[in-house]
Every structure is written in C-alpha cells, then in structure tokens.
N, C-alpha and C positions, 0 to 999 in steps of 0.2 A: 459512365460516372457512377462511382460507388455510393451506396446509401447505407450509412452506418448508424446504429442506435447505441447509445450508452445508457443502460438502465441501472439506477442506483436506488436501493431501498432507503427511505428516510429514517435515520437513527434506528437501524434495524432491530438490534437486541432490545432497546428500550421500547420500540414500537410493539414488539410481541408482548412484552410485560404489560404495557398499557392496554393493549387489546384484550388480554386475559383478565385484567383487573382495572376496570375503568376509574377506580378511585385514584389511580396513579397519574391520570392524564394531565391534570393541571398543576401538579406539584413538581418541584425540581427532583429529577430522577436520574440516577447513573447506574451503570452496570460495570462492576469491576471488583478487584481484590480489596481487602480491608487495609486500612492504614497500618494496623498492628503487624501485618504480614508484608509490609512494604509494597502494597499493591498499586496498580495503576488503573485509570479509567479506560474501559474498552469503548464505551459510547455513552451518550447521555441525551436526554430529550431537550426540546427547545427552551422550556422554562429554566433548566439548569444552565443552558448556554448563555442565557441572559446574565448570569453571574460571572461569565468568563471561563466556565469549565469547558474542557474539550477532551477528546480522546488522547490517550498516551500521557495525560497529566497524572502525576502522583496523587493517589487518593488523599493523602494527608493534606496536600495543598488544596484540593477540591473542597474538602471539608472546612478548611480555613476560609475559603471564599464564600461558602454557603453552609453554615453550621446546621441548617435544617434539611440538608440534602438527604434524600432517601437512597440508600446504597443497597443494591441487590447483587448477589453472586451470579455469575453467568451460568446459564443452563444450556450448554452447547448441544446436547441431543435434541432438545426441543427446537433450538434455532436451526439446526441442520434439517429437521423434518419440514419446517416451513420453507427453508431455502430450496429443498428438493421439489416442493409443490410449485414454487415460483419458477424454477428452472424448467419444469414440465410445461408450464404455460408458454415460456419462451420457445420450447421445441415445437409447440403447435404452430408457431409462425415460421420458424426456419431452423434447420439443423446446424446452421453456421453460427455457433455460439462460442464465445471465449469467456468462460467464467474467470473473474479476477479474485473473488472471495465469496463468502456465503451470501453477500448482499449486493453484489454488482457484477455486471457482465456486458461485454460487447456483443452485438448481433449484426451480422451482415445480411441486409434484406434486399440487396441489389437485384436478385433474381426472383423475388417474391411477387406473384401476380395478384394475390388477394388485395382487396381494398383498392382496386384499379392501379396497383403499384405505388400508391401514395405512402411514403414512409411516415408522414405526419399522422395519417389515419391509423397506420399500424401502431404507432406509439400511443395514440389515444386508446386503442383497443387493449394494448398491454396494460396500461394504467387501470382501465375500467375492470378488466378481468382479474387482475391481481388484487385489486381492492375487494371485488365481489367475492372471490373464492377464498382469500386468505385474510382479509381485513388489513392488509399492509399497503401503504401508499408508496408509489414509485415516483421518482423524478427522472425524466427521460430527456436526453439530448439527441438531436437528429442533425447529421452533418455528412459531408462527403469524405471525412477522414476520422480516424480514431481520436486524434488529439483534440480536434474541434468538437466532436461528439461528447467527449468527457468534460470539456469546459462548459458546453451547453447544458449538460445535465445538472451542473452545479450553479447555473446562472440564476435560477428562480426557485430555489428550495424554500420550504418543503412542497411536495406535490406539484412540482413544476413540469412544464413542457416547453422547451426552447428549440426552435428550428432555425438552422443556418443553411438556407438554400444555396446552391452553387453560385448564383448571381450576387449573393450578399457576402460571400466569403472575403473578397478583397477589402471592402469597407470595414467588415468586422475585425479582421486581423490588423488592419492599419491602426485602428483606434484601441486595440486590446492592450491593457497594461501588461508589462512584461512579467509581473509577479503572478499572472494567471497561467503562464506557460508551464507545462509539465517539467518538473526537474528544477524549477527556480524556487528554491527555498529562501528563508530569511537572509542567510549569509550571501547567497548569490544576488538576491534582490538589492542588498545593501551595496555590493560591489558595482552593480549596474547603475544604481542611483548616484554613486560617486562619480560615474562617467557621464552623468546627465542623460542616462537612457531610462525613460519612463514608459514608453509605449513601443509597440513593434515598428511603428513608423521611425522612431529614433534608432531602433536596432538596425533597420534597413540601411541607414546611412553609413554603417560600418561595413568594411569589407570582410569577407570570410577570413582572410589572413590575419587581420587585426583582432577579430574575435577569438581566433585560435590562439594567438599570442597571449591574450588576456585570460582566457578561460580553458585553454587546453582542448582536449577532444570535444568537450561540451560546447565549445565555441562553434564547431561545425553544426551541431544540433540547433543552437540558437539561430544561426544563419538560415537554416532550413525552415524552422518553425515560424520565424518572422515573415516568411514568404508563403506560408501555408503548405509547405512540402512535408507530407507524411504519407508514405506509401505502405506502411505496415499493414499486412493483411490481418483479418480476424482469424486467429489460430484456434482450431477446434481441439487440438491436443497441446497441452502445455508441458514442456520438458523441464523436469526438476534440475536446477542448477547447483543446489547445495543442500547439505543435510547438517544439522547442528543440534547442540544441546546446551542449555544455559540455565542458570539459577540466580534468582534474586534472593539474597540472604536476609534473614530476619534481623541480624545484627551485622554491621559492616565488618569486613575482614580488615584487621588493623594494619597489617604489613605484608611484605612479599612472602614471608615464610608461611603465613596463614593462607595466602592465595595458593601457594604450591601444594599445601596439604589438601586443599579443596579440589585440586585437579583430577586425581584418579577416578572419583565417582562420575565426574562429568565425561571423562574419556570413555568409561565403560558404557555410559548411556549412549554416547555417540556411536560406539562400535555396535551396540545392539540395534540402533536405528539403521545403520548401514546394512547390517545383516538382514533386517526386515525388508529392505529394499533390494535384496539380491546381491549385496556386495558390489555395487556399481564401480566402474573405473574412476579413479580419483586423480585429479590433476594438481591439487594443491590443498593446503590446510590454512586455517585462520584461527585467531583467538580474539575475543571481544572482552573489553574491560570497561565497566562503567564505575566511575569514582563516586565518592560520597557527595561531591558537588554537582553530580549529574552529567559531568563531561564524559564523553564516550570516545574510546579509541579502539581501533582494530589493527591487527598486524597479520600479514599473510606471508606464506612461503610456498614455493613450488615443490612438487613432489608428492609422493603417496605416503609419507611417514605419518603414522598415527600413534606413536608410542609416547609414553609419559615424558621421557627426556626431551623429545622434540618439542612438545607443547610447553614444557617448563622453560626452554630457551626462548620461545616466542613470548611467553608470559613475562619473563624478566625484562625483555626489551620493551614490551608494551607498558608494563607497570612503571618503568622509569619515566615515561612521558608525563605521568601525573604525580607519582611517588606520594600517594596519600591513601586513606582507607578506601576499600572497594565494596560496592553494594551489589554488583552483578558480575558474574564471570560466564563466558560462553566459549565453547570450542566447536569447530566445524570443519567440514570437508567440501571443497569445490569439486564438482563432478565434471568428468570429461564428457563433451557432447557425444551422442550416440554415434554420429558419423565418424568422429575421430577414433572412437573405440573400435569400430569396424575396420578402419584403415590400419590401425595398429595390428589387429589380428591377421589381416591379409598378408602383411609383410613379416610377421614374427616367425 
C-alpha cells in the first residue's frame, strides 16, 4: 500500500510577504500585475479571499471587488529561495518528490522508516519543520494515491492536515462531491449536474461506456476516480511537454491584421526558448487567443513547422472563433516525448 503526501504552501507568495512585513497580515493583500498593465492576480491572502478574490482573476476586477486591496508585484527570486529551502526539508524525509510548482509537491513516503513508518507523523513533522525554519505554513494531505492526497491537502486549509487511511477510502470517495475531482471544472461540473450526478456514488451508477459517450476520453478517467483508481507514481523527474511564449497587451488588438503584426516577435521569443532547451524534437504547434471578453481559444496542428506563415494560418482560424478584439496572444510547440525521439533516431 502506497503512502502519498501532498504538501501545499498556504497562499505562498502572499505568505512570504506577510512573514517579512507583519503589517500586511490582517489586511486584504494580493500579489500580481497592475490593472494598468492588464495584470492578473497570482495569489492572495485569506482576508482578500473573503471579498471573492482568487488567483488568475484580472487585477482590475479584484480592485473593483476590494478597492482597499494592497497589491504587490511578485518577487520571484525571493519566492524561489524560500521554495528551495522547503524542498530541502522534503528531501530530508524522502528523495521521492514530484514538485508541481514553487509551492506544492507530492512525496512518496511508502518506504520511509522514520516515525515508525507513520505517514501522519511524517506530515506533522513536515508542517512543524517548515513553519520553524521558513515561517511558512503547509497544508498536507495523506492518502494511498495522488489524487486523494491532493484533495485531502485542500480539505482543511489553511494550515490543515487531513488523513485518508486505506480503510476510509471507500466511504470517503462514495460521499465525495464530483466537483472535487481533479479535472472537473465549472463547465464539466455543470454537465454532470444536468445528468443528476452530484457525488461519486452517483457517478458509479453510470457505466464506463456511458461516461465515455458523454465526456469522451475524460469519461474513462471519471469512471476510475469514482472508484478510487489512481495508480500514477510520484515522478522524481518531470518531462517538459511544451514550450511557449505569450503576451498580454496593454491595449486590445482591434482586428486580425493587428494580431498578425504581433506574431513575429512572439515567434522569435519561442525560437529563442526552444534554442535554450537544446532545440528539442517537436511534434506539433499551437496558438492561443484570449479575446477582450476573456474567452480563450487554442488551435493546434501536427508537424514541426515554426515559421510565421504557419502560425498566421493558425491565427486566422483561431481568431474567426471570436472575431473580436484580442487581449492575449500566445504561440507554442508541443514536444515529442524523449522515448519517441530516440525511436525516430534509431530508424532514421
């Protein structure tokens, strides 16, 4: 039986700012770009969340919700330094760590013998040591699988510790609301609700075939998660799947011609990033367009083409889906998995 921890720093960027300036602790605080530069909120503290502010929200909207919001620009070098110290604490417990971002990671502690092998005691130690050494609070979930550990870490935030032992998994999953499942966003939750599916118990009454009919490939995943099936290992090395470059414009691009004119600098940035990563093998390309009403569309194509004409063709098709001013443009490359690249070289 696996023992998986999911450790998640509580409002990480904001927590560092509050740690270093206690005057910020009890006032609404957000980290992000300015409204004048079309910025978005990276994270915010709990007083700000009481106003309905959340990460990825446009800063202009956050300021409308809370005019007294204190907004600070991100200081990523400082955040990275704290993250590295926290990751070092994780490594004292186990080398089997899968970082997801600066502020969260999975840890596989199945083989750890410290603390009499108790994953709960290990989680308590992580929380205590992280707070003592860095001043940052962790919420930790403990479970036999990654998806349950991640749900558990979010169950009692902030500064939470939720344990789902193997004998409790069945009852926990049966009563779990489907909108807590990984990958079920507002749109999918609404579709499930329209089918009178509110909990995993409801989901289990549907066959795999019926779920696939309604939700495509994700239906298979829903069928598995509703039964607690998640055999994904904790990966100590994460393979990059894509490289991209994007820009949020200070003023909306009014039409397709303006969007075309903005493409060459983006493509140059993409090429430079590909070069910095050793010009990896490419299996496809994509373009991302966010319109002025915040709707987002992406369009992909197979092949390794990275020229302006190719991206202009993708852009035209993507822009036609909204045909309105554009606030963000992005271009990117999907990378070929390393094993595929090796196979191609073998037979070339």
